[in-house]
N, C-alpha and C positions, 0 to 999 in steps of 0.2 A: 396570418402570422406576421408579426412586425419584424422590421429589419434586425433589431437587436436579437430576438430569439432565433431568427434564421441564421445569423452569424454564429451564435452559440452552437446550434445543431450541426452546422457545417464543420466547425472545428473539432467538436467532439467526435463526429463521425470519421474525420480524417486522422486524428491522433489517438483516439481511445477505442480500441476494438470492442471493449466491453459494452459500449453504448452505440454501436453502429447498427441500428435496427432497420428492418424493412419498414416501408411506409405502405402498409397494406390497405386494400379497399375491398369492398364487397363481402362475400361469405367468409373468406379466409380471415379478414379483419375481425368479423364477428366471432369466429371460433377462437382466435387468439385472445380477444377481449374476455370471453367467458372463462377461458383457462387461466389467464393471468389474474383476473379479479377473484376467481375461485381459489387460486393458490394463496393470494394475499388474505382473503377472508378466512381461509382455513388456519393460516398461521396466526392471525389475529385472535381467532376463537381459542385455539389451543394455548396461546400465551395467557389468556385470562381464565380459562376454565379447565386446564389440565392437558398434559401431553399423553401420547400413546406410549407403548413400550419402546425402548431405544431403537431396536432394529426396524420395527414397523414405522415409526415416525420418520426415520431417515430414508427408508425405502419409499414411502409416499412422497416425501419432499423431492427425492431425486428422480422419481418416475416422471413427475410433472416438469421439473426443471430441465432435465435433459431432453425430454420431448419438445419443450418450448424452444430450446436452443436452436433446433433445426427449423422451427416455424418462424421464429423472430429474426434470426440472423441470416443474412444472405451469405453465400459462399463468396469469399474474396481472395484474389490472388495477391499475396503479399510478398512473394519471392520474385526476384528478377529473372528474366530470361528463361532458360530451361530448368532452373532449379525447382520450380513448382512441380514439374513433371518428375524430376529425379526423386524428390522427397516423397511425392505421392506414390510412385512405383515402389519405393523402399517400404513404405507403410503397407502397401498391398501385399508385398512378399512376406512381411512380418505377420500379417493376419492369416494368410494362407498356411504358412509354415506352422504357426501356433495351432491352427485347427487340424492340420494333417498329423502333427506330432501327438496331439491329444487323442486322435482316433487310433493311433498305433499303440498308445500306452494302456488301453483298457485290458484288464485281465479277464473280465467276463464278457460273454458275447453280447453285442449291442444289436437291437433290431435294425435290419437293413433300411427300413423306412425312416427311422430316426436319423441314421447316418446320412441318408440321401437328403432329407430336409435340412439338416445342419450344413451339409456341403453346399446346397443351393443358397441358403441364407448367407453363408460366409463368402461365396463367390459373388453374390449380389452386392454385399457390402464393399468388397474389394473393387468391383467394377464401377459402382456408383460413386466411390470416393475419388476416382480419377478426375482430373480437372477438364472434362469436356464441356465446352460452352453450352452445348445443347441441353445439359442438365440444369443449368443455372436459372433459367426463367428470368422474370423481371423482379424488380424490388417491390412491386405492387401486388404480386400474386405469388403464392407458394408453389414451386414446381413439384411434379409428382415424385421426384427423387427424395425431396425433403419430407414428404408425407410418409414415405417408407422408412426413412431414417428415424423420424419422430416415433413411429410405432415401435421400431426395434429398440430405440433408446429407452422408451417407457416400459417395454415388455420385460426386460430382465429384472427390473425391480418389482413389477407386478407379479412375476413368477414367484418371487420370495414371499410376497404378501398372500397370494392365493393358496400356496402350499406351505404356509408358515409353520403350522403344527407338525406336519410331517418332516420338514427340513430341520427345524431347530428344537423340537420337543421329542418326537418319536425316535429320530435317528441323529442326534447331535454328533458331530465329528465324522459322520459317514457321508460319503459323496457318491451319488449315483452318476452314471454317464450323462444323463439329462442335465443334472446340476452343473456339471463341468462344461457341457456344451453351451449352456446359458452363460457360464462364466467367461468363455472366450468371446462370445457376442458382447458381453458387458465391457470387456477390455477394449474391444474394437470401437464400440460406440462412445465410450468415455473419451478415448483419444480423439475421435472425430468431432465430438461436441466441443472439446477444449480447443482443438485446432480451429473450429469455426468461430469461437468467441474470443480466444486469447492469442491467436497466432501459432507459430510452429515450434517455438523454443521449448515450451513446457511439454507438449506431446513427445518431442524427440528425447527429452530428458527422461520421461516415463518409459519409453521404449528402451533406452539405454540401461535403465535400472533393471528392467525385466531380463534383458540379455545378460546383465551382470549376474543375476540370480541363476540363470541357466548354465552359463559357461564359467562358473567359478573355478573349477579345477584346472582350467587351461590358462589362467591369468598369471602374471608375474608374482613372485613372492611379495608379501605385503598387501596385495589385493586379493589373493587367491582364497577360496573357501571350498567346501566339499561339493557344492553344486546341488541344485534341486530340480526335480522333474517338472515337466509342464503341468501335470495334473496337480502337483503339490502347490506350485505357484498360483495357478488359477484358483484353486480352492481357498488359498490364503487370502488372495486379493478380493475374491467375490463373496465368500461366505463368512469371512472373519471380521472382527471389529478393528483390525489394524490395516485394512486396505481401503477399498472404495467407500465402505460405510464406516470409516474410522472417525477419529475425533474431529478432523477438519469439517467434514460434512455434518457431523452432529452439532458442532458449534454454529455453523451457518443456519442449520434448520431450526435451532432453538434460540439463538441470540442475534446473529448478524442480520438475518432477514428482517427481523422486527425493527432494528434500528435504521436499516436502510429505508424501510417503509415509513418510519417516523420522520426521517429526514426529508423524504419526498413530500409528505403531507405538510410538514412545517414550511417548506418552501412555497407550497400553494397558498398558504395564508399570508405570505409576505414577510416571513421571518428573515429571509436573506437581505431584503432592503432595510429592515430594521438594523441588522448588524452593520451594514454600510453607513447608515446614519449615525449610529453610536461611534463607529470608528472615526467618522469625520469630526464629530464633536470632540473626541478625545485627542486626535492627532492632527487635524486639518490645519490648525493655526500655526503650527511649528514649521521651521525651515524644511522645504521639500514636502509640504503637507500631503499632496496626493499620494506620494510613495509611502508615507507612513500610514495613511488611510488604507492603502493596499495591504500593507503588512497586517494591520490590526483586523481589518474586515475579512481577509483571507483566513486568518487564524480562527476567527469566530465562525465563519461559514464552514471552514474545514472540519469543525467538530461534528457537524450534522451531515456532511457530504461523504459518500462512500468511495469517492475516487479523487485522487490528487489531480488528475487531468480535468475531470469535470469541474472541480473547484477552481482550477486555474482559468478555465474558459469562462465559467459563469461570472466570476468576479472580475476577471481580466478584461472583458469587453467594456466594462465601465471604468476601471482604474488605469489601465495602460494608456488609453488616449489622454486622460487627464495628466498623467506623468509626462507624457511627451509634450503636451501643450505648455507646461510650466518650465520646460527646459531640459528634462532628462533625455538621454539618448535612447533610441528605440531598443537597443541591446540591453541597456541597464533597466529600462522599464519592464521588459519581458523577464529579465533575470529576477527582479524583485518579486514579481507576481508568482513565478514558478517556485522560488525558494519559500516564500511565505505560504503558498498553498499546500506544499508538501508537509509543512509543519502541522497542519490540522490533524493528521493521523497520529501524532504523538501528544496531542493537547487534550488534557482532561477538561470537562468531565466525560465527554463522549468521544472516545478515541476511535481509531479505525478498527476494521474487522479483526486485524491481527491481534489487537489487545484482548479481545474476548477469547481467542484461541490460546494466547499466552496464559491467561488466568486459568483456563481449563487444563492446560498442559502442566502448569506448575502447582495446580491444586490450591490456589489462593483466592480469596474473595475479590470480586471485581472492585469493590469500594476501596480495598487496600491498594490495588493496582493504580487506581485514580490518584490516591495520595502520593504514592511513590513517584508518579510521573510529573508532578507539579514542578519541581525545581528544574529538572532537565529541560522541560518545555519552555519554562520562563527564560532560561539561559539561551535557548535557541532564538527566541524572538527578540531578546535583548541584543543579541549579536547582529541580527538583521537590521533592527532599528538603528543601532549605533552606526553601522556601515552606511545606511541610507542617509543618516544625519551628516556624516563626514562628506559624502558625495554631494549633498545639497550645499554644504558650506564651500566645498571646492568650486562648485558652479555658481555660488553666490545667489542661491534661490531663496525666495521668500515663501511664507505660508500661503494658504488659500485666503482669498478675500473674505471678509466677515459676512458679506451677504450670501456667500455660498455655503456657510456653515449653519446647519439647522439649530434651532433653539432646543436645549436639552429638556426644558420643561414641556415644550410643545410635543417633542418626540415621545416623552414618557406618558403624557396625557392621552396621546392619540394611539399609542401602541402597547400600553401596559398589559392588555389582555393576552398579547402574544408571548409574554414571559411565563405565564402560568404553567403551561405544559412542561416547559423546560425545567422550571424550578421544582415542580412536583416529581418529575422523573429523576432528577439529580438527588433530591431528598430521599426518594425510595432506594436508590443505589447506595447512598451513604448509610441508610438504615439497614442495609444488608438484606433487602428483599432481592429476589432473583432478577437478573437483568431483563428476562422476557416479560415478567410481570410489570416492571418499571416501564418498559416500552409499550405494553398494553395500555397502561394509564396515560402515557404520553400521547399515544395516538388518539385515544378516546377524548382526552381533554383538548387536543389540537382541533378536533372536529367541533366539539362543544363550544370552546372559547371563540372560535371563528365567527360564531353567531351573536356574540355579545353586542357588537355595534348595532345590529338590527333589532335585537331585543330591547335595547335602551331607547330606541326610537329617536326623538329629536335630540336627546342628550348624547346620542352616539353618532350624530351626523359628522362630527369632525374627527372621528376615529378612523384609523387606517386598517388595512388588511382586508382580505377577501373571505367571504363566507363559503364554507365547503358545502355546496349544494349536492344533491344526489349525483348530478352529472360530474361535478368536480371530484366527488368521492370515488366514482368509478374510474375516472382518469388517474387519480392518485394511486389507487390500488393497482391499476394496470401498469403504470410507470414504476411503482415500487417493485412489483414482481419482475419486470423486465430488467431493472437495475441490479437485481440480485442473481440473475441467471449466470452471468459470466463467472462470478466468484464461486457459485455452486459447482459449475463444471470444473473449474480450476481446482477446487478442493477435492473433488472426486479423483481427478488425475494425480494430484499430489499424494493421494492415498497409495499409489503405486510405489512412490519413493519411500513412504513410511513403512509400507508392508515389506518391501525388499530389505530395507534397513534393519527391521526387527528380525527378519528371517536369516539374514547373512552376517549381521554385525558390521555392516558397512560403516556406520558412524564411528565405531571404535577404531577401525582401520584408518579412516581419514584422520581421526584424532592423533593416532600414533604417528602418522606422516607429518602432521603439523608440528607436533611436539619435537620430533627429531629434527625437522628443518629449523625450528626456532632455536633449539639448543645449539645446533651447529653455528647458526648466525651469531648467537650470543657469545659463544666461546671465541669466535673470530674477533668480535668487537672488544671483549674483555682482554684479549691477548695484547691489544695496543694500549691498554690503560696502565701506563707506567706509574701513575700516582695512586692506583688502587682505590679509585673513587666509586667504581661501579660494582654493584652487586649482581652476581651471575643470575640469580633467580629473577630479579626485577627486570634485567635486560631480556631474559628468556620470555617473560610475560609480555614485554613490549613487542618483541618480534612476533609472538603468537597473536597478539591483538592486531598488529599490522597486517600479517598474512590473512587473518580472518576477515579484516575489513576489506582487503582486496578481493577475497573470495566472495564476500557479500555483494560488493558492487558488481562484480562480473556476473554472478548468478542472478542478480536482480535486474540486469539490463533487459528492458522490454517486457518484464514480467511484473504483474501487480504486486503490491506489498505483501498481501496476505499469503499467497502461495510461496513467495520468496522467503518470508519469515518461517513458514512451516518447514521448508526444505532445509534452511540454514539451522534452525533449532534442532533438527534431527541428525544432521550430518556434521555441521561445523561447531555448534555450541559445546558438544562434549569435549572438544579439544581444550577449550578455555577452562572447563570445569576441572580437567585433569591437571591444569596448571595452578589450581588453587583459587580461581576466581569464583566468588559466590554465584549460585545458580541464577538468582534473579538478575544480577548484574550481567551475567553472560547472555541471558535472553534479551535484556534491554539493549545490549551492545549490538547483537545481530539484527534486532528490530530497527534500531536507528540507522544502521548502514544499509539495510534493505530499503528503507524509505529514501535514503540519500541517492539510491540508484536512479530515481526518477529525475534527478537533475545532474547526473554525471554522464558526460559524453563518453563514448560515441552514441549511446542510445539513451537520451534524456528526454523521455516522451513529454513530461510536463513542461520542460523548457522549450521543446519544439512547438508545442501547442501555443505557448506564450509568444514565441517568435512569429507564429502565424498571425496573431493579433497585432503585434508590434511592427510587422513588416520588416523584421531584422533577420540577419543571417543566423540560421539555427545553431550551428556549432559554437559560434561566438556567444550567442545568448546562453547556451548550455554552460560554457565556461564561466560566464558571469554569474549564473545561478549557483554553480558549484562554489565559486569564490564567496558569494553571499551566504552560503551554507556552512562556512567554516566553523561556526558555532556548533552546528549539528555534528560536524566531524570531530570536533574537539571534546565536546561534552561526554561522549561514551568513554573515551580514555580516562576522563576525570573521574566518572563514577565507578569505573573498574578499580582504579588505584585508591579511591576514597569512597567506599560503599556508603558512607554516612550520607552522601547526597541522595541516595535512594532509601535512607532511613534504615540501613542495615548496620548492625553494631553501632547504633547511634549514640554519640555523645555531642554535647553542644560545642565543645572545643574542636573536635575533628570536623564537625559540620561547618562551623563558621570559618575555619581555616581553609577548607576545601572550597567553600563558596567564594571567599575573598580571592583565593588563587585563581579560580575559574573566571571570575569577573575581570581580574587584571589581565589574564591570558587572552580573554576575548577582546579587551581594549587594545592590547598590543597587536594581536593578529589582525583585528579589524582595521587598525590604522596602517599596518604594513601593507595589506592587500588593497586598501583604498589608495594608498600612496600619498595621503594628505591628512593633516590635522588642522593646523592653521596656515601651514605652508607645506610645499611638497617635501616628501621624505626621500632622502638620498639612499644610495645603495648601501653604505655602511650601516645606517640606521635601520634599513629594511632587514638586513641580515641579523643585526643585533636583536631586533624585536622578535624575529622568528625563533632564534635560539632561546632567548630568555622566556618568551611566552610558552613555548613547548615544554621548557623545563618546569614551569609552574603546574603542569598537568599532574605531576607526582604528588603535589600538595605536601611535600616534606617541609617541616618547620624551618630547617636551616636554609634549604633551597629557596623557599618562599621569602624568607627574611633578606636574602641576597638579591634575588631576581626581581621581586615585585617593586622595590624602590627604584631599581634601574629602569624598568619598563615605564613607570610613572614619570621618572625624570626625563626620559627621552620624549615622552608625549608632552610634558610640560614645556620642554625646550622648543618643540615644534608647534605649540598651540597659537603663538602670535605670528602674524605675517612678518617676513623678513623686511627690515626697514629699507626704503628706497634709497639708492645711492644718490647723493647730492650732485647736481650738475656742476660742471667745471666753470669757473669764472674767466678762464683764459680765452674762451671763445674759439672758434675754428682757427686752425693754423693758417698763417698767411701764405698766400700763393707765391709762386716764384716771381 
């Protein structure tokens, strides 16, 4: 393994729990390889030749995914001091109380042997989930504890598959004690698998929602509900389609897994290096070239990468040293890479996993979602490139030397075959074929086209890219499956939140709280408007958006974008819908701010990963990444107030007005937070640019006509360096 790849693996393992895999050897490595390759092959086959029925397909997927979570991921202690023990004991108590309460709730007699086996299994789960070091084993071998956990994690899904006819056809809606016992085991193992792959925040949120469902009558007014029994909650989460096997797991099993696999296979052929070469050709010659190359290449690579952190690290180990070498500070270099990498999840044509779930949730074709996302993504990258340009001018940096910029003709002649799978896949999506069929042909053509240089013989000697040999195919299928494990476990765990939300109406209660809070804040602001310029409804929507954005960033701290989006879409988004915001704009709003959480301190994992490469202070790097993401923070407000940016109620007049206002607002905020255009921006100009630029978000014709010229005038005034003061002819004062 070369030094470059070793550094990538180290940083991903440090900052991305989804990719912190064991490095297995021997028999255990062989078992994991067979299971992961088999999982990828099964998904590949079903994508091209047809899916099973909904529940069976999701159960097969989850049985293998959750079992592999315990075989592939080592147990890691991520909490400081005694907190690891405190949290573990709390979860143990939760498992045991759930099991005991279930046994007490049965109306019919349950065989003593069944109760005894259930009690033993539950006590074993509780005991083995405690953080004793003796259980952990090494990173090269799977300890016996994890073999037990893997069997139990796969077992509750296999139970549904083996007894499928009896459970779902012969007695639908009826729940035997054995069904519910498996349901409690399912809840415990989903929590433990998510804890293993994602950290502790998401499992604790899942536990909190289950407790909310149990203790509804004892909660304060506004949060209270009638409450549900343990057996009702367990049955709803385990056997329903709004719990563990809900839409999130369904989308991962039918869409997301395939695109993650395509991304891994495409990287094996050298598509990532091609993106870097194209970005260098497009942006390398301009001022601050390496930073602009970082922005463009990270956006291109992010489209096929399933993780913002993996994207940051993979491209960052190449671009961050280049940025530092030409004169950018380590903090700024890391911030540029982190901000640009997070944008890949919002960039068409292949967006992050959350986009597939959004399409399924809203019931709109994925090709329509691609078109809707174009303008917001373009505004985001325009904002980053503009701020990078201003920083380069401030530091008086030049572009990359001509000898470091590859020839566009040479790159296209040597790498044209790598474009074929991507072009075909995007074409199929735009032609409204199913995403999993598009991914099937993308994977197939990736493997086939990788052999073109060899098939051309001497005519292909100068072509780049690696052929996917049988060994490389096995490696790609193995890494593809491993890369999808974390998101699979997270989506199963998020099913708890969705299930309890539908059962208790938690989303509507949160919505009512946000609306009341927004209305109160708006009335307080309007009361001071002596000129009567403010509209109460518009101000209420603004505060609703502001509070929702804050909730998105808090909920998304340390949690991958996909589970963050699912939680926010089910709990937070209804508040904006009740304020009159179009549904599509609402979901895009929470999606964007969920992505922004990856670069928002205090838990900015993508920025921290970039700081590890740049050797800069993590928190300051996170603040810089957040500053560079101002476009991403501004754009959601813009498309809520002017849905024409998302092609909702589209007219050319409203669209062009909103686009012009958004571009000018980005120019103003970018200059304000860079502090420089052609010369430094003083405090008065900084405040004026902030107020005027934020006012443009509303895209009101009158406001735009007043504020946009003022923003442009301030920028024009600062675009030329201040003339140097002429030296005095009097010379130094005479001495005494």
